[in-house]
ROBATI-571213 format. One record per residue: residue number from 1; residue in three letters; x, y, z of N, C-alpha, C in turn. Coordinates in pm, whole numbers, plus 32768, in hexadecimal, padded with zeros to 4 digits. Example, Ala and Ser with C-alpha at 12.3 -4.5 7.8 and 13.67 -1.06 7.14 Angstrom:
+-------+------+-------+--------+------+--------+---------+------+-------+--------+------+
: tornu : guza : neast : nnorth :  nup : caeast : canorth : caup : ceast : cnorth :  cup :
+-------+------+-------+--------+------+--------+---------+------+-------+--------+------+
:     1 :  ALA :  8527 :   7DC7 : 830C :   84CE :    7E3E : 830C :  8528 :   7EB6 : 830C :
:     2 :  SER :  8505 :   7F1F : 82C4 :   8557 :    7F96 : 82CA :  850A :   8003 : 8313 :
+-------+------+-------+--------+------+--------+---------+------+-------+--------+------+
***
This chain:
+-------+------+-------+--------+------+--------+---------+------+-------+--------+------+
: tornu : guza : neast : nnorth :  nup : caeast : canorth : caup : ceast : cnorth :  cup :
+-------+------+-------+--------+------+--------+---------+------+-------+--------+------+
:     1 :  UNK :  7F92 :   7462 : 77E1 :   800E :    7471 : 782F :  8045 :   74FF : 7820 :
:     2 :  UNK :  8040 :   7533 : 77A7 :   806F :    75BC : 7791 :  8017 :   7620 : 77DC :
:     3 :  UNK :  7F93 :   7607 : 77D9 :   7F36 :    765E : 781F :  7F54 :   7661 : 78B5 :
:     4 :  UNK :  7F70 :   75ED : 78F0 :   7F91 :    75E7 : 797E :  8012 :   7632 : 799D :
:     5 :  UNK :  8074 :   7626 : 7946 :   80F3 :    766B : 795A :  80E0 :   7702 : 7951 :
:     6 :  UNK :  808E :   772E : 78F3 :   8074 :    77BE : 78E5 :  802A :   77F2 : 7960 :
:     7 :  UNK :  7FC5 :   77A9 : 798E :   7F7A :    77D3 : 7A04 :  7FD4 :   77D9 : 7A7F :
:     8 :  UNK :  802D :   7779 : 7A8D :   8089 :    7779 : 7AFF :  80E8 :   77F1 : 7AF8 :
:     9 :  UNK :  811A :   780E : 7A81 :   8174 :    7881 : 7A70 :  812B :   7904 : 7A8F :
:    10 :  UNK :  80B1 :   7911 : 7A5D :   8063 :    798A : 7A79 :  8045 :   7998 : 7B0E :
:    11 :  UNK :  802C :   7929 : 7B4F :   8014 :    792B : 7BDF :  8090 :   795A : 7C2A :
:    12 :  UNK :  8104 :   792C : 7C01 :   8182 :    7958 : 7C40 :  8198 :   79ED : 7C2A :
:    13 :  UNK :  817B :   7A1C : 7BB1 :   818C :    7AAA : 7B92 :  812E :   7AFE : 7BE8 :
:    14 :  UNK :  80B1 :   7AD1 : 7BF8 :   8051 :    7B1B : 7C4D :  8083 :   7B22 : 7CDD :
:    15 :  UNK :  80B4 :   7AB2 : 7D12 :   80E7 :    7AB1 : 7D9C :  815F :   7B0E : 7DAA :
:    16 :  UNK :  81B7 :   7B0C : 7D49 :   822C :    7B65 : 7D4E :  8201 :   7BF7 : 7D47 :
:    17 :  UNK :  819E :   7C14 : 7CF5 :   816C :    7C9E : 7CEA :  812D :   7CCD : 7D6C :
:    18 :  UNK :  80DF :   7C75 : 7DAA :   80A1 :    7C99 : 7E2A :  810C :   7CAF : 7E95 :
:    19 :  UNK :  8172 :   7C5C : 7E96 :   81DE :    7C6B : 7EF7 :  8228 :   7CEE : 7EE0 :
:    20 :  UNK :  8245 :   7D0E : 7E63 :   8289 :    7D8D : 7E46 :  8234 :   7E04 : 7E6E :
:    21 :  UNK :  81B2 :   7DFC : 7E56 :   8159 :    7E68 : 7E7E :  8155 :   7E78 : 7F15 :
:    22 :  UNK :  814D :   7E09 : 7F5C :   814B :    7E0E : 7FEF :  81CE :   7E46 : 8024 :
:    23 :  UNK :  823D :   7E1F : 7FE7 :   82BF :    7E54 : 8012 :  82C8 :   7EEA : 7FF8 :
:    24 :  UNK :  8293 :   7F17 : 7F88 :   8296 :    7FA7 : 7F69 :  8245 :   7FF7 : 7FCE :
:    25 :  UNK :  81D0 :   7FC3 : 7FF2 :   817B :    8007 : 8055 :  81C2 :   800B : 80DC :
:    26 :  UNK :  81F8 :   7F9A : 8106 :   8240 :    7F95 : 8186 :  82B8 :   7FF2 : 8187 :
:    27 :  UNK :  8300 :   7FF7 : 8119 :   8375 :    804F : 8111 :  834D :   80E2 : 8119 :
:    28 :  UNK :  82DF :   8105 : 80D8 :   82B0 :    8190 : 80DE :  828A :   81B7 : 816C :
:    29 :  UNK :  8241 :   815F : 81B0 :   821B :    817C : 823B :  8296 :   8183 : 8294 :
:    30 :  UNK :  82F2 :   8127 : 8282 :   836E :    8128 : 82D1 :  83BD :   81A8 : 82B7 :
:    31 :  UNK :  83C2 :   81D6 : 823B :   8408 :    8253 : 821A :  83C8 :   82CA : 8262 :
:    32 :  UNK :  8342 :   82CE : 8265 :   82FD :    833A : 82AA :  8321 :   833B : 833F :
:    33 :  UNK :  8325 :   82C6 : 837B :   8346 :    82BB : 840A :  83D9 :   82E0 : 8422 :
:    34 :  UNK :  8432 :   82B0 : 83CC :   84C0 :    82CC : 83DC :  84DC :   8362 : 83CF :
:    35 :  UNK :  849E :   83A3 : 836D :   84B0 :    8434 : 835D :  847F :   847C : 83DA :
:    36 :  UNK :  840D :   8451 : 840F :   83D6 :    848E : 8488 :  8437 :   847D : 84FD :
:    37 :  UNK :  846D :   8404 : 850E :   84C7 :    83E9 : 857E :  854A :   8438 : 8573 :
:    38 :  UNK :  8577 :   8453 : 84F9 :   85F8 :    8497 : 84E5 :  85F0 :   852E : 84F4 :
:    39 :  UNK :  8576 :   8564 : 84F9 :   8569 :    85F4 : 8509 :  85A0 :   861B : 8592 :
:    40 :  UNK :  85EE :   8686 : 8595 :   862A :    86AE : 8615 :  85C2 :   86E5 : 8676 :
:    41 :  UNK :  85E3 :   86E0 : 86F4 :   858B :    8716 : 875B :  8528 :   86B0 : 878D :
:    42 :  UNK :  84E4 :   86D7 : 87F7 :   8481 :    867D : 882F :  8400 :   8684 : 87DE :
:    43 :  UNK :  83B9 :   8617 : 87DF :   833B :    8610 : 8793 :  82C6 :   8620 : 87F3 :
:    44 :  UNK :  826A :   8677 : 87CE :   81F4 :    868D : 8821 :  818A :   8626 : 87FD :
:    45 :  UNK :  8123 :   8625 : 884C :   80B1 :    85CE : 8832 :  8073 :   85F0 : 87AB :
:    46 :  UNK :  806D :   8671 : 878A :   8036 :    869B : 8708 :  808D :   866C : 8694 :
:    47 :  UNK :  8111 :   8668 : 86A7 :   816B :    8634 : 863F :  814A :   85A1 : 8624 :
:    48 :  UNK :  8135 :   8553 : 868E :   8112 :    84C6 : 867D :  8089 :   84B7 : 863A :
:    49 :  UNK :  802C :   850E : 865C :   7FA8 :    8509 : 861D :  7FB2 :   8527 : 8588 :
:    50 :  UNK :  8008 :   8588 : 8563 :   801C :    85A7 : 84D5 :  8057 :   8530 : 8489 :
:    51 :  UNK :  80B6 :   84EB : 84C8 :   80F1 :    8474 : 8489 :  8087 :   8409 : 8473 :
:    52 :  UNK :  8037 :   83F1 : 84DA :   7FCE :    838C : 84CE :  7F69 :   83B4 : 8462 :
:    53 :  UNK :  7F46 :   8433 : 845C :   7EE8 :    8464 : 83F6 :  7F22 :   8451 : 836A :
:    54 :  UNK :  7FA3 :   846C : 835A :   7FE6 :    845B : 82D9 :  7FE3 :   83C9 : 82AE :
:    55 :  UNK :  8003 :   836F : 8309 :   8003 :    82E0 : 82E9 :  7F74 :   82B0 : 82CD :
:    56 :  UNK :  7F14 :   82E1 : 831A :   7E88 :    82BC : 8305 :  7E59 :   82EA : 827C :
:    57 :  UNK :  7E79 :   8364 : 8254 :   7E52 :    8396 : 81CF :  7E92 :   8343 : 8161 :
:    58 :  UNK :  7F10 :   831D : 8172 :   7F56 :    82CA : 8111 :  7F0D :   8244 : 8100 :
:    59 :  UNK :  7EE7 :   8207 : 816F :   7EA2 :    8186 : 816A :  7E16 :   8194 : 812D :
:    60 :  UNK :  7DCF :   81FF : 8150 :   7D49 :    8214 : 811A :  7D4B :   8226 : 8083 :
:    61 :  UNK :  7DAE :   826B : 8051 :   7DBA :    827E : 7FC0 :  7DD0 :   81F7 : 7F7C :
:    62 :  UNK :  7E28 :   81A6 : 7FB5 :   7E42 :    8122 : 7F7C :  7DC7 :   80C9 : 7F7E :
:    63 :  UNK :  7D7A :   80D0 : 7FE8 :   7D04 :    807C : 7FF4 :  7C8D :   80B0 : 7FA5 :
:    64 :  UNK :  7C96 :   812B : 7F75 :   7C26 :    8164 : 7F2A :  7C29 :   813C : 7E97 :
:    65 :  UNK :  7C8A :   80EE : 7E6F :   7C96 :    80C4 : 7DE4 :  7C93 :   802B : 7DDE :
:    66 :  UNK :  7C61 :   7FF4 : 7D71 :   7C66 :    7F64 : 7D5C :  7C9D :   7F4A : 7CD0 :
:    67 :  UNK :  7CD0 :   7ED4 : 7CBC :   7D09 :    7EAD : 7C3B :  7CA7 :   7E4E : 7BF8 :
:    68 :  UNK :  7C80 :   7E6E : 7B7E :   7C23 :    7E16 : 7B36 :  7C71 :   7DA8 : 7AEE :
:    69 :  UNK :  7C2A :   7D54 : 7AA5 :   7C66 :    7CE1 : 7A61 :  7CCD :   7D0A : 79F9 :
:    70 :  UNK :  7CC1 :   7D84 : 79C1 :   7D1E :    7DB3 : 795B :  7D9C :   7DF0 : 7997 :
:    71 :  UNK :  7DA2 :   7DFA : 7A1C :   7E15 :    7E37 : 7A5E :  7E08 :   7ECD : 7A6E :
:    72 :  UNK :  7D94 :   7F04 : 7A48 :   7D7A :    7F93 : 7A57 :  7D44 :   7FAF : 7AE3 :
:    73 :  UNK :  7D61 :   8026 : 7B17 :   7D2A :    8049 : 7B9A :  7CAD :   809E : 7B88 :
:    74 :  UNK :  7C52 :   808E : 7BE6 :   7BD7 :    80DC : 7BE4 :  7BAC :   80F4 : 7C74 :
:    75 :  UNK :  7B5E :   815D : 7C8A :   7B32 :    817A : 7D13 :  7ADB :   810A : 7D4B :
:    76 :  UNK :  7AE6 :   80F4 : 7DCD :   7A90 :    8093 : 7E10 :  7A0A :   80D5 : 7E29 :
:    77 :  UNK :  79A0 :   808F : 7E08 :   791B :    80C5 : 7E21 :  78FA :   80AE : 7EB3 :
:    78 :  UNK :  78D8 :   8119 : 7EF7 :   78B4 :    810E : 7F84 :  781E :   8121 : 7F94 :
:    79 :  UNK :  77E7 :   80DC : 7FF4 :   7759 :    80EC : 8010 :  774A :   8149 : 8087 :
:    80 :  UNK :  76F0 :   81A7 : 807A :   76D6 :    8204 : 80E6 :  7666 :   81CC : 813D :
:    81 :  UNK :  7675 :   81D4 : 81C0 :   760D :    81A2 : 821B :  75A0 :   8208 : 822E :
+-------+------+-------+--------+------+--------+---------+------+-------+--------+------+
***
C-alpha cells in the first residue's frame, strides 16, 4: 500500500514537472513574439523570417537534449542518412 502511494505521488510530481516545463517553453515563445510585435515601425518579411528562425533555433536546442533516468540531460544521438 505504501509502495502504491509513493508511485502515485511520484507520478503526480512527474506530471506537474512536465506541465511546468511546457508552460515555461510556451511562455518563452510567447515572450519572443510579444517583443517582436511591440517593436515600433512596420515589420518586413525579413523581420518575420528572423523571428521564425529564432523560435526554430530555440525549439531545436530543446529537442537536441534528452533527460535520462537520473534526471540528467544529455545530447540526443542522431543518425545520419
